[in-house]
N, C-alpha and C positions, 0 to 999 in steps of 0.2 A: 823971208822967213813967214810962214803961215801964223795968221793969229788965232788960229781955230783951237780951243784948249782940248786938252789933253783929258780923253775921258772914258768910263767904264760901263760897259751897258750887260745890264740884270735881266735875265728873263722872269718871269714872272711865276712862280709854282702853283697858286690858284688863284680863282676870281678875286680880286679885291686885293691881292698881294701888294701890287705895284705902287695901286692907289693909298694904301693904308702907309706902305714907307715913305714915299714919296710927300704925303701930308706931313709926316713926324719928322723928315730931314726939314722942311720950311719952317716946322713950327720950332724946332731947335735954334735954327740958325737965326730965326727974328729975335732971338733973347740975346743976340752977340754977344755972346759968352766963351763960347769953345765954339772953334774950327769943326766946320761941318761942311761936305762935300755940297755944290750946288746942283740943284735938279737943273738939266736942260730942258730932258723931254720925259712924258710918262705916258702911257697908256694900259691897255689892259693887258700886253703880253710882253713890256720891257719896260726899265728904266735906266735912262741915260744921267749919267753923273759924274762930276770931277774924278778923276783917278789921283789916290792921294800918293805924293812920292815918299820913296821909301828913306827910313834914318834909322838913327839908334834912340833908345832911352837914353834920357840925361835929367839929372835932378833939377838944374832949370826948368827943363821943359814940365816935369812931375809938378812944379809948386804953382807953376802958371796955370796947368791943368787944375788941379786943386782950387785956385781961388775961382776960376771960370768954371767950374762944376757946381760949385758955391752958387754962383750968380744965374747961373742956369736953372736951378732948382728954386732960388729966390723968385724968377722972373713969374713964376706961380700957374696955377690952373684953374678953369671955373671949378670943378670940382674934382673930388676923388671917381676916377675911372672914367673921367670926360676924355673923349678923343682929341687929338688936335683938329682945328679949325680945317673942315673940309674932310677930316677921315673918318673912315668907315666903322660903324659899331662892331662890324664882324672883321677883325684884324688878325694878326699875325703873332707870335713871338718864336723866330725862326719858323719851323716847318709845322708847330702846331697853333691852331685855333685861340684867338685870345679875344673876349668881349668886352667891348668898352662903352659901359652905360653909368651913366653918373649918379652919384650918392654922396649923401652929406655925412654919413659916418663911417670913417674908416677902419675900423672892425668889422664891422656887418659886411660891407662891401669886400675886404681883405678876403675874408670866409669864404661868401658866397659866388665871387668872381675870380681869385686869384687863388684859391686853396682848393675847395671841394669839388670844382669841375673836372679837375686835374686827378683827384682822388678816384672820382667816377668812373674817369676812362681808364685808371690802372687798375680799376677791379673788374671793368668789362674786360678788360686784354688779360686777368689771369693773374695779373703782376702783386696784388694785394689782394689779402683775404678780408672776410667782413671784419674780424677781431682787426686788423690792422686798420682797416679803416676808420672804425671805431677809434683809435687813438687820435688820429687826426680831427676826427670830431670831436673830441676831449679838448685836444689842444684850442679850437677855435673857437670852444666857450670860456677859454680863459683870456683870450687877446685882450691886451692892454689899450684904454682909450689911449691913444696919442694926439696930446692937445697941439698939434700944430696944420698950419694950412695946407692944403693941398699945392704938391711942388709939383716943376713941370720936369718928369722922368724921364729918360732915354728910355729904360724900360727892359731893355737886354746890355745891361753893362757888363758884360763879362770880356776879359783882355784879351779877346779874339775881335774885339769890334772898338778897340782904343789902339789906334795907328798911330805912329811916331815918325816924323819926317825929320826928326834932327833938330828942328827949334820949336814945335809944338805938337800938342795932341790933337788929332781929329777923331771924331766920332762918329761909326758907319752903323748902317743894319739896325736903327731904331725899331722898337716895341713902343714909341712913345704914348704915355697918358699920364693923368693926372694920377699922385698916390702921395707916398710918405720917402721923403730924401733918403730915410736912413736904407730904403730897400733896393738904390744905385748903388751905396756903399757897402751893402751887405754883399750883393752880386759880383761887386768887384773885387773884392776879398774872396770869393767862392773858390774860383781859380788861379787866384793869385793874378800879381801885375806889378810888372817893374816900379821900383821905388814907389811903394803904395805907403809907407810910412809918411813919406815926405808929402804926399798926394792929401792924404789923410790930415796930417799938419795945416797944412796950408788951408784945406776945406775949413778947418776949426778955428782958425785963425780970422778966415773973414766970415763964417756965420757957423757961431760955435753950436756944435751938437749939444743936444739933452741931454742931462745926468742919465747913466746907466746905458746909453747907446749899445756900448759894446757887448751887453749882458744880452740885447734883443738883435742880435747878428744872425742867429740861428733863426729865428721868428720869421725874419723879411727872406732868410734864404729858404724856407719853406718853399715859395712859388717858384724860382728856379730850378730847383731840386727837383719838384714833383713835372715838370714842363720836361726836363731832362728823363725822368723814370718814364712818363708817356712816351718820350720819342726814341729813348734808346735801352728802356726795360731794365731789369732787375740787378743790372749794375748800379743804379743809382737810387734802387728802393731802400735799400741799407741808409744812407746817409740821410732819405728824407726821414725816415722812421725813426731816426735815432734825435733829427732838429724837433720834431714831434714832441716824442717821449720828454724832452727837455723842458715843456711845458706843462 
């Protein structure tokens, strides 16, 4: 029997994409909190990682994932916007560029690096007009000062990047960076996830969430909704505007 691992080969879609993903996977794995594929090889063109075995979601795995995600976030980051060690400043979330520049203040960083750059891209593409862009600018002016230290985020935690092998959850395709932990949870809720209520309950038991966090879900969903608006156009623009108008 071969001792070679069962692997999956990904091709990089742009310069720096494989380096960013490899650095993110290693950073998440170093927290020893949630299962992450091992990086076996990375170069400018490709990334070789473990293939995750297929399985069915279960309540037990969901609760283990919730506790593990809390520990992952608690592993922390040097700053909001910080890239993983050896990760590039010019990174990616899916097929959209994402800049990782360290900052001390969450609200100003979230506005300048996670909301407004994608609003500008959507305006340039003709998806938003000037009056709609102003809605996002007003929302950014009202961002609360969330007093928590930077968390170690997966950064693109939608359900497609949460894989179940029957025993546990594996996280793939990170856009890892330092941010607010509520952002990962809000993204997980955006497109739904099996046993989400059990995931969140186990998370909250492990690392209690701040009062009013459910009222801030739309705020944290601004980032992924705007990324989807940039990537896929008008179909997500209305959702992004509605989230911004709620503030």
